[in-house]
Wavefront OBJ file of the C-alpha trace (Angstrom):
o trace
v -5.677 57.465 43.284
v -6.308 54.743 45.850
v -8.735 55.646 48.575
v -9.262 53.731 51.673
v -12.929 53.573 52.478
v -14.188 52.027 55.822
v -17.683 50.151 54.884
v -20.260 48.669 57.195
v -23.770 47.564 56.953
v -26.528 48.631 59.488
v -30.085 47.877 59.059
v -31.089 48.489 55.494
v -27.966 50.822 55.506
v -24.885 50.689 53.420
v -22.472 52.952 55.294
v -19.102 54.300 53.907
v -16.820 56.326 55.885
v -14.217 58.373 53.581
v -11.331 59.561 55.522
v -9.265 62.484 54.799
v -12.247 63.965 52.701
v -14.835 66.549 53.361
v -18.131 67.855 51.939
v -17.773 71.455 50.966
v -21.550 73.078 50.971
v -22.504 76.758 51.361
v -25.766 76.383 53.371
v -25.977 72.804 54.886
v -23.634 70.146 56.111
v -25.282 67.337 54.334
v -26.476 66.309 50.770
v -29.709 64.277 50.759
v -31.747 62.705 48.079
v -34.906 60.584 48.761
v -36.001 57.884 46.613
v -33.531 58.499 43.643
v -34.530 55.137 41.990
v -36.922 52.282 42.821
v -35.428 50.081 45.638
v -33.441 52.972 47.122
v -35.053 54.760 49.773
v -32.431 57.503 50.515
v -28.893 58.592 49.655
v -27.162 61.034 52.027
v -23.770 62.353 52.195
v -22.633 63.959 55.337
v -19.274 65.294 57.127
v -19.047 62.673 59.900
v -16.052 64.477 61.568
v -13.486 67.156 60.635
v -11.635 64.652 58.685
v -14.239 62.314 57.581
v -17.064 62.032 54.826
v -19.932 59.518 55.284
v -22.018 58.134 52.330
v -25.196 56.286 53.602
v -27.430 54.476 50.813
v -30.708 53.241 52.765
v -32.222 50.062 50.666
v -35.959 49.591 50.763
v -35.966 45.656 51.262
v -32.578 45.227 52.679
v -29.069 46.445 52.592
v -27.954 47.467 48.925
v -25.217 45.523 47.224
v -22.285 47.971 46.890
v -19.206 47.576 44.783
v -16.416 50.206 45.053
v -14.435 51.156 41.840
v -11.326 53.701 42.236
v -11.211 55.269 38.943
v -9.682 58.432 37.280
v -13.303 59.773 37.452
v -13.401 59.515 41.209
v -14.539 56.996 43.836
v -17.617 55.345 42.230
v -20.315 53.405 44.249
v -21.843 50.822 42.211
v -25.212 50.234 44.011
v -27.451 47.361 43.195
v -30.834 47.672 44.989
v -32.523 44.729 46.963
v -36.180 45.137 45.965
v -39.445 43.947 47.306
v -41.674 41.731 45.066
v -43.666 44.847 44.335
v -40.789 47.057 43.231
v -40.220 48.154 39.915
v -36.723 47.548 38.099
v -35.018 51.110 37.301
v -32.478 52.579 34.701
v -29.018 53.202 35.899
v -28.277 56.601 37.364
v -25.229 58.408 38.212
v -25.880 61.004 41.115
v -22.696 62.908 41.568
v -21.692 63.438 45.409
v -18.951 65.476 44.583
v -17.148 66.771 47.556
v -17.348 70.415 46.650
v -20.616 70.299 45.495
v -23.976 71.120 46.800
v -26.157 69.807 43.989
v -28.427 66.814 44.623
v -28.688 63.875 42.358
v -31.934 64.160 40.052
v -34.981 61.743 40.406
v -35.468 59.367 37.530
v -38.740 57.233 36.999
v -38.723 53.658 37.249
v -38.038 51.522 33.786
v -38.153 48.153 32.479
v -34.427 46.839 33.434
v -32.863 46.547 37.031
v -29.635 47.738 36.785
v -27.043 49.198 39.355
v -26.927 52.886 40.130
v -23.538 54.615 40.369
v -22.546 57.172 42.945
v -19.552 59.343 41.960
v -17.373 60.703 44.804
v -15.018 63.270 43.287
v -12.891 65.971 45.128
v -9.304 67.141 45.974
v -6.636 64.815 47.665
v -6.040 65.273 51.132
v -3.689 63.478 53.572
v -0.120 62.202 53.088
v -0.248 59.225 51.247
v -0.321 59.689 47.772
v -0.332 56.733 45.409
v 0.419 58.104 42.150
v 2.806 60.587 40.258
v 3.491 61.569 36.864
v 7.190 62.920 37.232
v 8.768 59.609 36.871
v 6.874 58.430 33.705
v 4.835 61.264 32.287
v 1.976 58.748 32.501
v -0.639 58.078 35.469
v 0.527 54.999 37.035
v 0.681 53.577 40.665
v 3.745 54.485 42.291
v 4.006 50.710 43.336
v 4.308 49.661 39.645
v 7.126 51.847 38.998
v 10.934 50.533 39.428
v 11.898 54.108 40.576
v 12.151 56.056 43.810
v 9.432 58.751 43.850
v 8.271 60.819 46.976
v 5.271 63.050 46.635
v 4.807 66.054 49.311
v 1.141 66.990 48.999
v -0.282 70.356 49.963
v -1.517 68.861 53.238
v 1.903 68.624 54.461
v 2.944 72.259 53.125
v 0.166 73.537 55.120
v 0.532 71.371 58.246
v 4.098 72.375 58.231
v 3.278 76.244 57.900
v 5.967 76.234 55.052
v 6.534 79.377 53.266
v 9.799 78.405 51.620
v 9.783 75.341 49.332
v 13.388 74.590 50.276
v 12.203 73.653 53.755
v 10.431 70.304 52.220
v 13.951 68.901 52.114
v 13.402 67.732 55.230
v 10.548 65.448 54.470
v 12.459 63.234 51.704
v 15.124 60.867 52.519
v 18.648 61.769 50.919
v 17.721 65.139 50.075
v 19.164 68.733 51.411
v 18.005 72.098 50.549
v 20.359 74.427 49.047
v 19.957 78.202 49.253
v 19.083 80.569 46.365
v 21.205 83.099 44.805
v 21.700 86.105 46.999
v 19.167 84.404 49.576
v 16.241 84.229 46.813
v 13.616 82.008 47.864
v 14.555 79.653 44.611
v 13.820 75.734 44.640
v 17.268 74.349 45.124
v 17.976 71.018 46.368
v 20.806 68.342 46.575
v 19.374 64.721 45.814
v 22.009 61.839 46.535
v 24.590 64.155 46.947
v 24.347 66.278 43.946
v 22.865 69.520 43.474
v 19.748 70.526 41.279
v 19.881 74.115 41.990
v 20.265 75.517 38.663
v 16.909 74.412 37.640
v 14.026 72.002 38.376
v 10.562 71.374 36.695
v 7.218 73.045 36.857
v 4.469 70.774 35.549
v 7.015 68.647 33.655
v 8.509 71.776 31.884
v 11.782 73.038 32.792
v 12.020 75.666 35.602
v 14.980 77.697 35.878
v 15.270 78.003 39.628
v 18.481 79.786 40.236
v 17.321 83.196 39.750
v 13.856 82.591 39.806
v 11.693 82.759 42.916
v 9.056 80.079 43.436
v 5.965 81.243 45.525
v 4.195 78.327 47.267
v 0.792 79.762 46.862
v 0.041 77.958 43.468
v 1.707 74.462 44.311
v -0.651 71.564 44.766
v 2.170 69.271 45.356
v 5.831 68.470 45.131
v 7.219 65.258 43.589
v 10.637 64.250 44.126
v 12.322 61.719 41.334
v 15.483 60.400 42.870
v 17.832 59.212 40.087
v 18.757 60.256 36.560
v 15.588 62.094 34.602
v 17.529 62.508 31.030
v 15.165 59.537 29.828
v 12.085 61.761 29.616
v 13.545 65.428 30.221
v 16.733 65.290 28.377
v 20.050 66.643 29.097
v 20.118 70.278 27.374
v 19.022 72.334 30.294
v 20.724 71.907 33.575
v 18.955 69.955 36.056
v 17.194 67.271 33.998
v 20.664 65.719 32.981
v 21.749 65.480 36.587
v 21.873 62.018 37.511
v 20.758 62.380 41.288
v 17.108 63.523 40.481
v 14.736 66.210 39.727
v 11.852 68.109 41.626
v 8.697 68.901 39.802
v 6.226 71.204 41.311
v 2.583 70.558 40.165
v 0.367 73.609 40.290
v -3.065 73.736 41.388
v -5.786 73.249 38.570
v -9.138 74.842 38.210
v -12.208 72.703 39.516
v -15.464 72.023 38.304
v -17.287 72.991 41.716
v -16.941 76.564 43.516
v -14.399 76.785 46.040
v -13.058 80.076 47.676
v -10.193 80.253 50.275
v -8.626 83.068 51.951
v -5.958 83.176 54.541
v -3.452 85.186 56.131
v -0.258 84.425 57.861
v 1.775 86.621 60.572
v 4.962 85.531 62.159
v 8.337 86.633 63.469
v 10.190 89.429 61.978
v 7.081 91.166 60.900
v 6.008 88.452 58.461
v 2.483 89.194 56.831
v 1.422 87.039 53.986
v -2.271 87.043 52.860
v -3.380 84.643 49.809
v -6.597 84.137 48.130
v -7.523 80.729 46.092
v -10.580 81.122 43.833
v -11.721 78.304 41.351
v -15.101 77.256 39.585
v -16.889 77.192 36.444
v -17.437 80.153 34.248
v -20.256 78.624 32.237
v -23.422 76.674 33.485
v -22.439 73.589 31.294
v -18.893 73.757 33.127
v -17.156 73.599 29.996
v -14.898 76.615 31.092
v -13.261 76.501 34.323
v -10.999 78.926 36.284
v -8.628 79.479 38.987
v -6.901 82.196 40.742
v -4.297 82.372 43.212
v -2.908 85.549 44.525
v -0.331 85.936 47.133
v 1.276 88.992 48.896
v 4.233 88.894 51.434
v 6.082 91.489 53.268
v 8.670 90.528 55.924
v 11.910 91.769 57.481
v 14.674 89.145 58.123
v 16.876 87.730 61.047
v 19.569 88.596 58.772
v 20.425 92.434 59.514
v 19.527 94.835 57.009
v 17.357 92.471 55.209
v 13.678 92.352 54.189
v 11.531 91.453 51.356
v 8.367 92.143 49.601
v 6.640 90.055 46.871
v 3.390 90.002 44.816
v 2.341 86.830 42.844
v -0.551 86.181 40.564
v -1.663 83.086 38.924
v -4.620 82.729 36.743
v -5.506 79.745 35.115
v -8.261 78.253 32.650
v -9.221 75.093 31.526
v -11.707 74.901 28.491
v -13.325 71.400 27.675
v -13.563 72.086 24.009
v -15.458 68.438 23.653
v -15.998 65.232 25.501
v -12.351 64.158 24.643
v -10.499 67.620 24.084
v -9.169 70.049 26.720
v -7.234 73.154 26.476
v -5.506 74.149 29.658
v -3.798 77.764 29.876
v -1.561 78.771 33.020
v 0.007 82.041 33.556
v 2.434 83.106 36.759
v 3.648 86.568 37.579
v 5.857 87.350 40.514
v 7.530 90.767 41.552
v 9.997 90.126 44.329
v 12.045 92.915 45.887
v 14.581 92.017 48.393
v 17.930 92.708 49.929
v 20.938 90.839 48.264
v 22.558 88.773 50.854
v 25.254 86.349 50.613
v 26.102 83.920 53.407
v 29.476 83.615 55.570
v 32.882 82.149 54.005
v 33.567 78.786 55.126
v 36.237 79.696 57.397
v 36.113 78.817 61.285
v 36.215 82.437 62.411
v 32.683 82.963 60.483
v 31.150 80.113 62.691
v 31.938 82.375 65.710
v 29.646 85.111 64.180
v 26.075 85.737 65.521
v 23.670 84.471 62.676
v 22.216 87.859 61.868
v 25.764 89.285 60.814
v 25.554 91.036 57.610
v 28.872 91.176 55.494
v 27.636 93.718 52.922
v 26.688 97.455 52.721
v 23.300 98.194 54.153
v 22.835 101.196 51.368
v 24.095 98.893 48.623
v 21.782 95.627 48.643
v 18.407 96.690 47.245
v 17.483 94.300 44.610
v 14.509 93.163 42.381
v 13.360 89.771 40.475
v 10.564 89.919 37.846
v 9.363 86.528 36.526
v 6.788 85.215 34.520
v 5.454 81.652 33.169
v 3.113 80.831 30.491
v 1.871 77.590 29.790
v -0.610 75.685 27.570
v -1.759 71.936 27.387
v -3.665 70.884 24.674
v -5.040 67.279 24.871
v -7.173 65.138 22.839
v -8.433 61.586 23.254
v -8.594 59.626 20.040
v -10.262 56.710 22.154
v -10.323 55.468 25.386
v -6.693 54.132 24.916
v -4.959 56.620 22.999
v -4.285 60.155 23.610
v -2.250 63.246 22.139
v -0.719 66.048 24.314
v 0.931 69.195 23.072
v 2.463 71.508 25.741
v 4.096 74.875 25.474
v 6.115 76.696 28.099
v 7.801 80.093 28.399
v 9.794 81.160 31.614
v 11.347 84.331 31.632
v 13.221 86.110 34.526
v 15.064 89.324 35.065
v 17.327 90.088 38.112
v 18.692 93.509 38.771
v 20.796 93.533 41.939
v 23.475 95.278 43.971
v 25.878 93.447 46.127
v 29.046 93.163 48.108
v 30.737 89.969 47.230
v 32.941 88.634 50.185
v 35.639 86.597 48.984
v 38.666 86.483 51.153
v 39.597 86.843 54.892
v 42.852 88.730 55.254
v 45.912 87.437 57.416
v 44.582 88.976 60.588
v 41.593 86.778 60.371
v 39.232 89.456 61.350
v 38.842 91.486 57.911
v 37.174 90.382 54.852
v 37.670 91.576 51.367
v 34.535 92.502 49.414
v 33.894 93.294 45.496
v 31.007 95.554 45.201
v 28.985 95.226 42.124
v 25.685 95.862 40.268
v 24.481 93.077 37.963
v 21.791 92.718 35.262
v 20.726 89.160 34.775
v 18.074 87.457 32.835
v 17.116 83.844 31.401
v 14.451 83.046 28.791
v 13.405 79.448 28.164
v 11.010 78.026 25.662
v 9.851 74.611 25.590
v 7.350 72.655 23.059
v 6.568 69.066 23.745
v 4.240 66.841 21.550
v 3.415 63.288 22.899
v 1.315 60.391 22.086
v 0.455 58.041 24.651
v -1.880 54.799 24.380
v -2.504 51.444 25.959
v -2.782 48.314 23.969
v -1.945 44.452 24.048
v 0.295 42.206 22.260
v -0.581 38.592 23.063
v -0.470 38.443 26.843
v 1.437 41.493 27.053
v -0.017 44.820 28.086
v 1.618 47.867 26.934
v 1.555 51.581 28.178
v 3.446 53.635 25.515
v 4.745 57.005 25.470
v 6.319 58.713 22.294
v 7.260 62.219 22.587
v 9.421 64.961 20.684
v 10.585 68.180 22.508
v 12.125 71.319 21.131
v 13.571 73.864 23.479
v 15.739 76.977 23.319
v 17.379 78.451 26.454
v 19.370 81.421 26.928
v 20.929 83.304 29.831
v 22.737 86.515 29.927
v 24.455 88.479 32.831
v 26.264 91.983 32.907
v 28.285 92.751 35.887
v 29.497 96.289 36.874
v 32.143 95.717 39.364
v 33.939 98.495 41.442
v 37.848 98.578 40.887
v 38.626 99.092 44.589
v 38.324 96.510 47.174
v 36.085 97.024 50.034
v 37.038 95.605 53.511
v 34.904 94.894 56.519
v 35.882 94.002 60.146
v 33.899 90.747 60.526
v 33.591 90.933 64.389
v 33.045 94.861 64.766
v 31.598 95.952 61.265
v 31.600 99.466 60.401
v 29.433 100.214 57.452
v 29.342 103.175 54.989
v 32.152 102.249 52.550
v 31.991 104.286 49.491
v 33.280 103.052 46.193
v 32.324 103.898 42.323
v 30.510 101.491 39.892
v 31.316 101.866 36.322
v 28.756 103.021 33.951
v 29.817 100.003 31.466
v 29.959 96.407 32.184
v 33.427 95.022 33.329
v 32.340 91.328 32.956
v 29.419 90.114 30.569
v 28.419 86.855 29.439
v 25.675 85.195 27.287
v 25.297 81.304 26.863
v 22.384 79.252 25.605
v 21.294 76.237 23.688
v 18.851 74.946 20.939
v 17.832 71.465 21.985
v 15.904 68.634 20.312
v 14.812 65.223 22.199
v 12.998 62.420 20.889
v 11.871 59.750 23.558
v 10.116 56.738 23.851
v 8.781 54.612 26.991
v 6.921 51.652 27.712
v 5.717 50.331 30.762
v 4.798 46.654 30.115
v 2.626 44.395 32.313
v 3.903 40.969 31.671
v 2.053 39.150 34.274
v -0.420 41.008 36.750
v 2.345 40.900 39.211
v 5.475 41.411 36.750
v 6.032 44.999 35.090
v 8.941 46.066 32.828
v 9.511 49.687 32.448
v 12.016 50.620 29.780
v 12.770 53.768 27.430
v 15.335 55.882 26.208
v 15.917 59.441 24.938
v 18.287 60.763 22.042
v 19.145 64.465 22.672
v 20.873 66.584 20.344
v 22.217 70.201 21.507
v 23.729 73.262 19.761
v 25.377 75.356 22.442
v 27.194 78.762 22.447
v 29.036 80.970 24.912
v 29.851 84.729 24.097
v 31.480 87.460 25.582
v 29.027 90.631 25.799
v 31.675 93.208 26.346
v 33.363 92.861 23.171
v 30.696 90.773 21.103
v 32.844 87.889 20.644
v 32.248 84.171 20.613
v 33.945 82.230 23.123
v 32.982 78.818 22.118
v 30.637 76.690 20.264
v 29.792 73.261 20.946
v 27.502 70.320 19.596
v 26.609 67.388 21.481
v 24.155 64.374 20.846
v 23.700 61.473 23.628
v 21.406 58.507 23.884
v 20.166 58.101 27.554
v 18.484 54.720 28.268
v 16.570 53.508 31.381
v 15.184 49.975 32.232
v 13.719 48.607 35.406
v 11.471 45.785 36.571
v 8.988 45.347 39.461
v 8.035 41.949 41.014
v 4.981 41.981 43.411
v 4.838 38.795 45.388
v 1.595 40.216 46.961
v -0.624 43.078 46.441
v 1.212 45.010 49.333
v 4.824 44.571 48.240
v 6.889 45.527 45.274
v 10.430 44.614 44.448
v 12.214 46.443 42.050
v 15.324 46.960 40.160
v 16.531 49.969 37.580
v 19.623 51.054 35.739
v 19.710 54.508 33.932
v 22.019 56.884 32.410
v 22.285 60.876 32.423
v 23.764 63.357 30.310
v 24.125 66.953 30.866
v 26.089 69.497 28.642
v 28.601 71.435 30.637
v 28.397 75.126 28.740
v 26.914 77.385 31.471
v 30.354 77.850 33.392
v 33.723 78.883 32.421
v 37.310 78.003 33.453
v 39.962 80.710 34.155
v 41.345 79.842 30.513
v 37.999 79.525 28.901
v 38.435 76.123 28.052
v 35.584 74.088 26.691
v 34.234 71.394 29.223
v 33.016 68.138 28.007
v 29.401 66.812 28.976
v 28.674 65.612 32.273
v 27.416 62.091 32.118
v 26.043 59.506 34.860
v 24.951 56.154 35.611
v 22.798 54.650 38.421
v 21.983 51.273 39.633
v 19.323 50.942 42.212
v 17.230 48.159 43.864
v 14.426 48.614 46.281
v 11.165 47.503 47.898
v 7.982 49.255 48.244
v 5.646 48.173 51.152
v 2.144 48.871 52.129
v 2.248 48.959 56.108
v -1.408 49.352 56.150
v -2.827 48.886 52.935
v -3.777 52.075 50.915
v -3.067 54.263 54.073
v 0.594 53.822 55.191
v 3.249 52.957 52.804
v 7.395 52.660 52.897
v 9.984 52.791 50.285
v 13.586 51.266 50.933
v 16.162 51.979 47.947
v 19.863 51.059 47.819
v 21.513 52.818 44.964
v 25.041 53.652 43.468
v 25.625 56.671 41.084
v 28.819 57.407 39.276
v 29.130 60.878 37.561
v 32.027 62.367 35.548
v 33.213 65.354 34.347
v 31.371 67.085 36.999
v 31.785 71.065 37.422
v 32.538 72.871 40.718
v 33.813 76.115 41.681
v 37.533 76.582 40.974
v 39.252 76.978 44.448
v 41.984 78.931 42.911
v 39.581 81.567 41.797
v 38.859 83.998 44.642
v 35.725 85.529 42.649
v 33.901 82.353 42.578
v 33.059 82.736 38.857
v 35.257 80.109 37.380
v 34.768 76.501 37.263
v 36.918 73.315 36.942
v 35.624 69.778 36.002
v 36.396 67.075 38.483
v 37.350 63.437 37.241
v 34.533 61.450 38.747
v 32.237 61.362 41.923
v 30.319 58.370 43.344
v 27.576 58.576 45.567
v 26.244 55.435 47.250
v 23.308 55.059 49.886
v 20.190 53.500 51.684
v 17.103 55.408 51.781
v 13.931 54.687 53.737
v 10.835 56.766 53.229
v 7.644 56.311 55.180
v 4.320 58.195 54.469
v 0.675 58.001 55.400
v -2.029 57.298 57.948
v -1.257 55.229 60.789
v -5.291 55.757 62.324
v -7.853 58.133 61.208
v -6.618 61.733 62.069
v -2.829 60.401 62.717
v -0.569 61.251 59.675
v 3.233 60.678 59.483
v 5.936 61.153 56.979
v 9.437 59.854 58.121
v 12.834 59.173 56.374
v 16.251 57.949 56.953
v 19.136 58.212 54.515
v 22.771 56.999 54.605
v 24.781 58.767 52.111
v 28.352 58.134 51.177
v 29.379 60.607 48.549
v 32.790 60.935 47.510
v 35.396 62.275 44.974
v 36.710 58.966 43.213
v 38.889 60.312 40.450
v 40.661 63.629 40.095
v 43.762 65.369 39.299
v 43.029 68.664 41.353
v 40.952 67.383 44.444
v 42.122 65.025 46.546
v 40.520 61.354 45.863
v 38.034 60.351 48.988
v 37.092 64.043 49.482
v 33.436 64.180 50.640
v 30.811 66.186 48.573
v 29.892 69.328 50.161
v 26.504 69.430 52.184
v 26.072 65.843 52.123
v 25.556 64.153 55.656
v 26.633 60.590 56.011
v 23.348 60.205 58.174
v 20.134 62.033 58.260
v 16.578 61.447 59.438
v 13.537 63.405 60.000
v 9.919 62.813 61.339
v 6.922 65.206 60.884
v 3.513 63.634 62.406
v 0.170 65.285 63.167
v -2.880 64.011 65.076
v -6.155 65.617 64.826
v -9.075 64.564 67.485
v -11.830 62.846 65.877
v -14.542 63.077 68.296
v -15.607 64.816 71.556
v -16.075 68.621 72.613
v -12.484 69.320 71.131
v -13.148 67.373 67.877
v -10.918 69.231 64.991
v -8.240 69.986 67.682
v -4.756 68.783 66.271
v -1.013 68.688 67.233
v 2.012 68.378 65.091
v 5.556 67.527 65.881
v 8.811 67.459 63.822
v 12.288 66.360 64.253
v 15.147 66.715 61.931
v 18.684 65.098 62.173
v 21.521 66.051 60.131
v 24.902 64.439 60.605
v 28.292 66.348 59.964
v 28.881 68.056 56.599
v 31.594 69.350 54.691
v 31.314 73.045 53.836
v 33.365 72.722 50.383
v 34.417 70.149 48.170
v 38.097 71.001 49.480
v 36.929 69.650 52.805
v 38.551 72.615 54.708
v 35.678 72.921 57.323
v 33.518 70.337 58.878
v 29.908 71.548 59.944
v 28.964 69.898 63.223
v 25.667 67.691 63.309
v 22.430 69.037 64.800
v 18.699 67.997 65.574
v 16.075 70.798 64.987
v 12.598 70.534 66.413
v 9.241 71.880 65.301
v 5.813 71.887 66.531
v 2.394 72.817 65.519
v -1.114 73.172 66.995
v -4.527 73.953 64.945
v -7.952 73.483 65.053
v -10.159 72.656 61.938
v -13.726 73.028 62.172
v -16.584 73.438 59.264
v -14.850 76.042 56.800
v -12.036 77.462 58.903
v -8.638 76.639 60.252
v -6.529 78.343 62.868
v -2.866 77.204 63.097
v 0.391 78.095 64.912
v 3.746 76.782 63.808
v 6.764 76.805 65.876
v 10.145 76.391 64.011
v 13.578 75.551 65.523
v 12.175 75.527 68.987
v 15.692 74.865 70.706
v 17.122 77.807 68.613
v 19.842 75.460 67.140
v 22.299 77.038 65.063
v 22.928 75.469 61.598
v 23.578 76.466 58.018
v 22.694 75.614 54.500
v 25.344 75.214 51.890
v 25.950 75.937 48.182
v 29.667 74.937 47.778
v 31.023 78.406 48.282
v 29.292 80.053 51.134
v 27.557 78.834 54.318
v 24.325 80.633 55.005
v 22.866 80.761 58.636
v 19.574 79.372 59.105
v 16.728 81.087 61.204
v 16.368 80.986 64.888
v 13.358 80.019 66.798
v 10.242 81.590 65.023
v 6.592 81.543 65.285
v 3.852 82.024 62.718
v 0.185 81.745 62.859
v -2.199 81.167 59.959
v -6.026 81.778 59.830
v -7.740 80.195 56.688
v -11.481 80.256 55.588
v -13.544 78.534 52.904
v -16.402 80.303 51.767
l 1 2 3 4 5 6 7 8 9 10 11 12 13 14 15 16 17 18 19 20 21 22 23 24 25 26 27 28 29 30 31 32 33 34 35 36 37 38 39 40 41 42 43 44 45 46 47 48 49 50 51 52 53 54 55 56 57 58 59 60 61 62 63 64 65 66 67 68 69 70 71 72 73 74 75 76 77 78 79 80 81 82 83 84 85 86 87 88 89 90 91 92 93 94 95 96 97 98 99 100 101 102 103 104 105 106 107 108 109 110 111 112 113 114 115 116 117 118 119 120 121 122 123 124 125 126 127 128 129 130 131 132 133 134 135 136 137 138 139 140 141 142 143 144 145 146 147 148 149 150 151 152 153 154 155 156 157 158 159 160 161 162 163 164 165 166 167 168 169 170 171 172 173 174 175 176 177 178 179 180 181 182 183 184 185 186 187 188 189 190 191 192 193 194 195 196 197 198 199 200 201 202 203 204 205 206 207 208 209 210 211 212 213 214 215 216 217 218 219 220 221 222 223 224 225 226 227 228 229 230 231 232 233 234 235 236 237 238 239 240 241 242 243 244 245 246 247 248 249 250 251 252 253 254 255 256 257 258 259 260 261 262 263 264 265 266 267 268 269 270 271 272 273 274 275 276 277 278 279 280 281 282 283 284 285 286 287 288 289 290 291 292 293 294 295 296 297 298 299 300 301 302 303 304 305 306 307 308 309 310 311 312 313 314 315 316 317 318 319 320 321 322 323 324 325 326 327 328 329 330 331 332 333 334 335 336 337 338 339 340 341 342 343 344 345 346 347 348 349 350 351 352 353 354 355 356 357 358 359 360 361 362 363 364 365 366 367 368 369 370 371 372 373 374 375 376 377 378 379 380 381 382 383 384 385 386 387 388 389 390 391 392 393 394 395 396 397 398 399 400 401 402 403 404 405 406 407 408 409 410 411 412 413 414 415 416 417 418 419 420 421 422 423 424 425 426 427 428 429 430 431 432 433 434 435 436 437 438 439 440 441 442 443 444 445 446 447 448 449 450 451 452 453 454 455 456 457 458 459 460 461 462 463 464 465 466 467 468 469 470 471 472 473 474 475 476 477 478 479 480 481 482 483 484 485 486 487 488 489 490 491 492 493 494 495 496 497 498 499 500 501 502 503 504 505 506 507 508 509 510 511 512 513 514 515 516 517 518 519 520 521 522 523 524 525 526 527 528 529 530 531 532 533 534 535 536 537 538 539 540 541 542 543 544 545 546 547 548 549 550 551 552 553 554 555 556 557 558 559 560 561 562 563 564 565 566 567 568 569 570 571 572 573 574 575 576 577 578 579 580 581 582 583 584 585 586 587 588 589 590 591 592 593 594 595 596 597 598 599 600 601 602 603 604 605 606 607 608 609 610 611 612 613 614 615 616 617 618 619 620 621 622 623 624 625 626 627 628 629 630 631 632 633 634 635 636 637 638 639 640 641 642 643 644 645 646 647 648 649 650 651 652 653 654 655 656 657 658 659 660 661 662 663 664 665 666 667 668 669 670 671 672 673 674 675 676 677 678 679 680 681 682 683 684 685 686 687 688 689 690 691 692 693 694 695 696 697 698 699 700 701 702 703 704 705 706 707 708 709 710 711 712 713 714 715 716 717 718 719 720 721 722 723 724 725 726 727 728 729 730 731 732 733 734 735 736 737 738 739 740 741 742 743 744 745 746 747 748 749 750 751 752 753 754 755 756 757 758 759 760 761 762 763 764 765 766 767 768 769 770 771 772 773 774 775 776 777 778 779 780 781 782 783
């Protein structure tokens, strides 16, 4: 990662101030070593303030010569002492001033050859500006070298904003809107550049079925948004990876080599109580076996009537350093989530008059439960400094048992809603095996960073619905609950669908010149799909698909702070999960994107901006059938197109002043169709949207550590459905925060929707009211 370091000489001292870094010690606030080698009198590492770490190297005869190397290992200070005529030369040393460590570097006697020593500073990334990400290419590469639009939301933003639901992070990325989870589950659903990714995203580069799987935030280190097709690496066999607009990859917390322990508790409006624990460190003296354990519990009511939830989440992880070049990482997640199933409102003008807490179901018939597990292993072996093999395996399993009263139509009196009561048993199983070889080599003057992979995956999803025969009604303005109905003992509607997939992909990031890079790659996918009726155990249809998805892009860097790029890519996604009213077989969805942009360091290594212009064309798109009142059936539209301009700015303006801001213009419409009028806007996509989140923390004085945060989010007019029968008005939402960081603790208050703005999130069929003004406080301790 790139780290901005402020350096200055003072007397015989070389002083380096590292922002967004803290030395974590159990018994003192500094690390000190006297005379580590000849020519160096002392090395000290201290916390200069609540946001900055200071490294001081004192020379014996003068200021030491220091070179900085920002490597994968950490920030390395290569120190060459200035010795007197009587000083003796010394052997190279590598004292480790690791940020979470309390160890001091050992003393080494003088030797025959004078060589530089190295001070290695390692630690977790703080701050808003993250210069690298793996989602776009599966390799570690600076974002400025990639012809892709990738925005990273780090843990610091999540904590500063007091985010409990990951969907809220949509505000921080241009051209992204949040999409509600199924029945108000806290799933990870987004619309990127006009198109939904709600049916699944990525977790550490593996498919994560987000539609019926809650995603707890306790184990998330950062969120990476790749805007544009991802089929070239992640395939098109399973939902969102084949969507042309992009994917969202949740990167989980990893075990650390130094002990770190954190406990926090959040209390907020509607009786929210959320304690968490984060523990990590070595299990063996040689640090060959590392662990991490994240635990979270949540209990809360809701601003929606008759709604509450409680959740238990646990995520242990182990990293085994089998040898100098071989690692094995194991991760497991389990979540048990109890909640009240709660649909939104129908997209009719009458529902906009309702109070946002109105419940349209039955209070005694909405208790639901979701259990999900995820297991991942990653095995890595380095053949050499340049070549590496990785094998990854992932299992995701989720089971949902729910009771709900589905509101599907408003009667002619415009007061009475028809509802369909049902119980459901739903579950998904997703298994993925990835094998990859990556390496760096040269051919003539060309430098290559090659990736070759083979992926095998099997996916299944099934559901059984037990639906009452009678229709239940409710007066939406004067509800009288307590309707009685009979749920059948046998399923009235049941389906199972799935696929077996194989993908072969190759990618090469080529450095033609130091300021000219080319990214090229492609993936071939073969899918065997099925869909069957579980009531009579008959096969509805089977389908075989194969597709090649290419991507190519070029980056030109006229200076060290500017990157100009262009990219072209295709996407591919089989349409096997949905059904038509006549059980027809849908053709695969295909997409194409052109993108051009500029990436600019506004303040080198601290504040960066990305400006992108794009066009996406998407064909054979599935959407809900407007003539099916149950919302179960789908139709395939002819073609949809999204064009837009996006600006993302993130980073540090001054020490202690962080900012993340964006603006997007998105023109997303139907361009060809026989059922939906051409020119209709896509649902939930405002033409104009913008947001700002900024924090400032005092760096000195009696109030050092005190900080403030301010957030503004503007969302323009949106269509509630693809039929464009209801337009939701624009709105501006304001958030704020006040916090105090000192030593090993933090206290914070977050104020959300300060002006109590009434607004909605959308899924194309329902409109879900969002929370009014809420307050939550968090106390966090490192120990």
